[in-house]
VOZA-379088 format. One line per field, with one value per residue (C-alpha): residue number from 0; x, y, z. Coordinates in nm, 4 decimals, always signed. Layout:
# VOZA-379088
i <- (NUM:...)
x <- (X:...)
y <- (Y:...)
z <- (Z:...)
***
This chain:
# VOZA-379088
i <- (0:1:2:3:4:5:6:7:8:9:10:11:12:13:14:15:16:17:18:19:20:21:22:23:24:25:26:27:28:29:30:31:32:33:34:35:36:37:38:39:40:41:42:43:44:45:46:47:48:49:50:51:52:53:54:55:56:57:58:59:60:61:62:63:64:65:66:67:68:69:70:71:72:73:74:75:76:77:78:79:80:81:82:83:84:85:86:87:88:89:90:91:92:93:94:95:96:97:98:99:100:101:102:103:104:105:106:107:108:109:110:111:112:113:114:115:116:117:118:119:120:121:122:123:124:125:126:127:128:129:130:131:132:133:134:135:136:137:138:139:140:141:142:143:144:145:146:147:148:149:150:151:152:153:154:155:156:157:158:159:160:161:162:163:164:165:166:167:168:169:170:171:172:173:174:175:176:177:178:179:180:181:182:183:184:185:186:187:188:189:190:191:192:193:194:195:196:197:198:199:200:201:202:203:204:205:206:207:208:209:210:211:212:213:214:215:216:217:218:219:220:221:222:223:224:225:226:227:228:229:230:231:232:233:234:235:236)
x <- (+16.1263:+16.4192:+16.2284:+16.5017:+16.7523:+16.5353:+16.5049:+16.8832:+16.9499:+16.7079:+16.8570:+17.2095:+17.1069:+16.9530:+16.5956:+16.4567:+16.0947:+15.9136:+15.8845:+15.6246:+15.6316:+15.2756:+15.1833:+14.8958:+14.6816:+14.6886:+14.9583:+15.2010:+15.5481:+15.6538:+16.0191:+16.0751:+16.4127:+16.6715:+16.9331:+16.9759:+17.0625:+17.3703:+17.4974:+17.7063:+17.7366:+17.4022:+17.4584:+17.7277:+17.6112:+17.6816:+18.0237:+18.1167:+17.9963:+18.2256:+18.5388:+18.7867:+18.6165:+18.8536:+18.8513:+18.7604:+18.4134:+18.0729:+17.8030:+17.4695:+17.1879:+17.4396:+17.2093:+17.4167:+17.7219:+17.7421:+17.8517:+18.0830:+18.2553:+18.2848:+18.4543:+18.6664:+18.7843:+18.8902:+19.1236:+18.9048:+18.8646:+18.4872:+18.2462:+17.9068:+17.6110:+17.2591:+16.9789:+16.9323:+17.1472:+17.1033:+17.2076:+17.5213:+17.5973:+17.5644:+17.7756:+18.0503:+18.0139:+18.0499:+18.3777:+18.2894:+18.5653:+18.3761:+17.9995:+17.8023:+17.4439:+17.3386:+17.0280:+17.0525:+16.8751:+17.1370:+17.4682:+17.7224:+18.0627:+18.2980:+18.2725:+18.4656:+18.5247:+18.4693:+18.5983:+18.3118:+17.9543:+17.7295:+17.3570:+17.2221:+16.9065:+16.6365:+16.7537:+16.8413:+16.4692:+16.3625:+16.1850:+16.2409:+16.0070:+16.0473:+16.0874:+16.3437:+16.5603:+16.7302:+16.8330:+16.9555:+17.1670:+17.3070:+17.4085:+17.5852:+17.7626:+17.8767:+18.0290:+18.2033:+18.5390:+18.5482:+18.5555:+18.4111:+18.1776:+17.8220:+17.6770:+17.3072:+17.0803:+16.7075:+16.4236:+16.2968:+15.9220:+15.8436:+16.0204:+15.7062:+15.3935:+15.2256:+14.8674:+14.8738:+15.1894:+15.0574:+14.7338:+14.9358:+15.1494:+14.8401:+14.6850:+15.0031:+15.0027:+14.6433:+14.7511:+15.0486:+15.3000:+15.5875:+15.4727:+15.7219:+15.6604:+15.5244:+15.3664:+15.4632:+15.4993:+15.6930:+15.5654:+15.7715:+15.6357:+15.4303:+15.5790:+15.4426:+15.5989:+15.4179:+15.3631:+15.6634:+15.7637:+15.9758:+16.0621:+16.1745:+16.3247:+16.3524:+16.6607:+16.4638:+16.3596:+16.6874:+16.9318:+16.8227:+16.7921:+17.1404:+17.2800:+17.1527:+17.3068:+17.6486:+17.6363:+17.6752:+17.5199:+17.8005:+17.6743:+17.3588:+17.3403:+17.0291:+16.9884:+16.6282:+16.4192:+16.7129:+16.9152:+17.2674:+17.3748:+17.7149:+17.7485:+18.0554:+18.0833:+18.1423:+18.2110:+18.3005:+18.1262)
y <- (+9.3661:+9.3990:+9.4246:+9.6043:+9.3513:+9.0667:+9.2348:+9.2629:+8.9164:+8.7401:+8.9120:+8.8305:+8.4663:+8.4656:+8.4390:+8.7803:+8.8843:+9.2079:+9.4833:+9.7592:+10.1156:+10.2339:+10.6006:+10.7078:+10.8020:+10.4378:+10.4681:+10.1766:+10.1512:+9.7904:+9.6856:+9.3368:+9.2908:+9.4658:+9.4615:+9.8392:+9.8597:+9.6515:+9.9035:+10.2155:+10.4704:+10.4631:+10.7547:+10.9714:+11.2539:+11.0420:+10.9356:+11.2987:+11.4024:+11.1422:+11.2700:+11.4178:+11.2944:+11.2441:+11.0023:+10.9155:+10.8947:+10.8032:+10.6256:+10.6892:+10.4391:+10.2255:+9.9299:+9.6439:+9.8704:+9.9466:+10.3102:+10.2387:+9.9637:+10.1902:+10.4609:+10.2043:+10.0684:+10.4233:+10.4415:+10.5953:+10.4732:+10.4338:+10.3626:+10.2318:+10.2612:+10.1269:+10.0483:+9.7034:+9.4269:+9.2095:+9.4945:+9.5496:+9.1768:+9.1634:+9.4778:+9.3022:+8.9849:+9.1925:+9.3398:+9.6523:+9.6745:+9.8810:+9.8305:+9.9100:+9.8820:+10.2273:+10.4407:+10.6802:+10.9540:+10.9354:+10.8944:+10.8079:+10.9481:+11.2113:+11.5638:+11.6429:+11.2720:+11.2732:+11.4489:+11.3131:+11.1994:+11.0344:+10.9667:+10.8244:+10.6935:+10.9052:+10.7883:+11.1507:+11.2245:+10.9006:+10.9704:+11.3428:+11.6422:+12.0208:+11.9812:+11.6991:+11.7709:+12.0794:+11.8696:+11.5887:+11.8228:+11.9917:+11.6505:+11.5682:+11.9036:+11.8254:+11.5003:+11.6720:+11.8461:+12.2036:+12.1918:+11.8379:+11.7285:+11.5939:+11.4189:+11.3327:+11.1996:+11.2713:+11.2686:+11.6202:+11.5784:+11.8718:+11.7112:+11.5308:+11.5700:+11.2636:+11.3647:+11.1441:+11.3081:+11.6556:+11.5869:+11.4639:+11.7789:+11.9980:+11.8057:+11.8597:+12.2322:+12.2583:+12.0960:+12.3280:+12.0539:+12.0590:+11.9081:+11.6215:+11.5212:+11.1691:+10.9324:+10.5812:+10.2257:+9.9280:+9.5761:+9.2671:+8.9156:+8.8890:+9.1961:+9.5501:+9.8530:+10.1346:+10.4566:+10.6890:+11.0244:+11.0397:+11.3957:+11.4425:+11.7875:+12.0494:+12.2679:+12.5671:+12.3708:+12.2078:+12.4890:+12.7296:+12.4485:+12.3268:+12.6798:+12.7302:+12.3933:+12.4932:+12.3384:+12.5318:+12.3790:+12.4070:+12.1890:+12.0170:+11.7837:+11.6354:+11.2769:+11.2509:+11.3372:+11.2711:+11.5549:+11.4794:+11.7527:+11.8314:+12.0443:+12.1849:+12.2224:+12.5889:+12.7772:+12.6135:+12.3195)
z <- (+8.1947:+7.9543:+7.6295:+7.4320:+7.5557:+7.4299:+7.0899:+7.0630:+7.2038:+6.9718:+6.6693:+6.7878:+6.8300:+6.4794:+6.6057:+6.5034:+6.5522:+6.4658:+6.7235:+6.7122:+6.8382:+6.8992:+6.9311:+7.1539:+6.8513:+6.7401:+6.4745:+6.4706:+6.3194:+6.2688:+6.2426:+6.1071:+6.2751:+6.4882:+6.2119:+6.1912:+6.5627:+6.4802:+6.2233:+6.2804:+6.1449:+5.9656:+5.7301:+5.5780:+5.8047:+6.1125:+5.9848:+5.9222:+6.2687:+6.4259:+6.2506:+6.4915:+6.8074:+7.0973:+7.3840:+7.6421:+7.4923:+7.6359:+7.4327:+7.6058:+7.5433:+7.3592:+7.2909:+7.1464:+7.1331:+6.7623:+6.7894:+7.0818:+6.8847:+6.5790:+6.7842:+6.9658:+6.6310:+6.5405:+6.8367:+7.1083:+7.4637:+7.4948:+7.7777:+7.6639:+7.9012:+7.8742:+8.1182:+7.9603:+8.1133:+7.8049:+7.5745:+7.7802:+7.7739:+7.3958:+7.3529:+7.5470:+7.3418:+7.0253:+7.1456:+7.3426:+7.6033:+7.8622:+7.8687:+8.1835:+8.3049:+8.4202:+8.4754:+8.1827:+8.3790:+8.6562:+8.4764:+8.7439:+8.6461:+8.7773:+8.6345:+8.3154:+8.2513:+7.8749:+7.5649:+7.3525:+7.4188:+7.1589:+7.1883:+6.8648:+6.7003:+6.8713:+7.2145:+7.2945:+7.3317:+7.5019:+7.8337:+7.7778:+7.7729:+7.8151:+8.1917:+8.1887:+7.8826:+8.0326:+8.3342:+8.1081:+7.8958:+8.2061:+8.3413:+8.0145:+8.0318:+8.3857:+8.2582:+7.9658:+7.9676:+7.8395:+7.4613:+7.4504:+7.1720:+7.1932:+6.8857:+6.8593:+6.5864:+6.5936:+6.3445:+6.2719:+6.3223:+6.0923:+5.7954:+5.6817:+5.4740:+5.6251:+5.7201:+6.0296:+6.1605:+6.0794:+6.2702:+6.5676:+6.5600:+6.5568:+6.8445:+7.0416:+6.9710:+7.0874:+7.4140:+7.4571:+7.3763:+7.1259:+6.7946:+6.8128:+7.1745:+7.1319:+7.3791:+7.2722:+7.3907:+7.2612:+7.2046:+7.1330:+7.1251:+7.4467:+7.6201:+7.6240:+7.7909:+7.9674:+7.7764:+7.7758:+7.6258:+7.3126:+7.2183:+6.8593:+6.8937:+6.6227:+6.5988:+6.7230:+7.0314:+7.1282:+7.0506:+7.3287:+7.5840:+7.4963:+7.5165:+7.8716:+7.9673:+7.8299:+7.4834:+7.1583:+6.8476:+6.5931:+6.3071:+6.1859:+5.8861:+5.7274:+5.6123:+5.4961:+5.8044:+6.0374:+6.1862:+6.3046:+6.5450:+6.6851:+6.9980:+7.1741:+7.5510:+7.6328:+7.9562:+8.2855:+8.4477)
***
């Protein structure tokens, strides 16, 4: 199943259809098209976070390559990786010079390969939880040169007054889970994924995990509920 790839491909071929992200409490968020996945940067906060990035750069969970192409157009050598073969194909068709199919939980590069790593649009928390995120951040640190930059964008789950979200947060707390640790699945046309974790991390949650993994949070900017975070690789690999 390459459901994300089909979403990107259909939009690229001008045959868009809605996709739905369903939470395990029954809440559904419906997106009429994939247009926003083809835009980068998506806010002033993101554009500012990208200033001064150096190459070589790695775009993790690159989708159709929008951020990779943006950085490439600003003079960086960029490698875009995604687990979706169709996404990687479309990224290449759009002009991404180095797009690769790769298991995002087993990034296969030499140590200290990158001066910059970007992981945008909530993909930082996809398939992550308190047990797996420290390993994931440590792997990214292993791939990063000393002094390298990591940029992420994530919705802050606490930046809401929606009663449905607040009830979900409280249910999570009662179960000993972070408030923004979601269980979700994706549906598109006739396809439906299995349930998977999507952790929308708060600053207080991610900062200590990142620190242990060798990343220092040096800046956070808000754009509505979104938090664009910039980390620096510290210490030795």
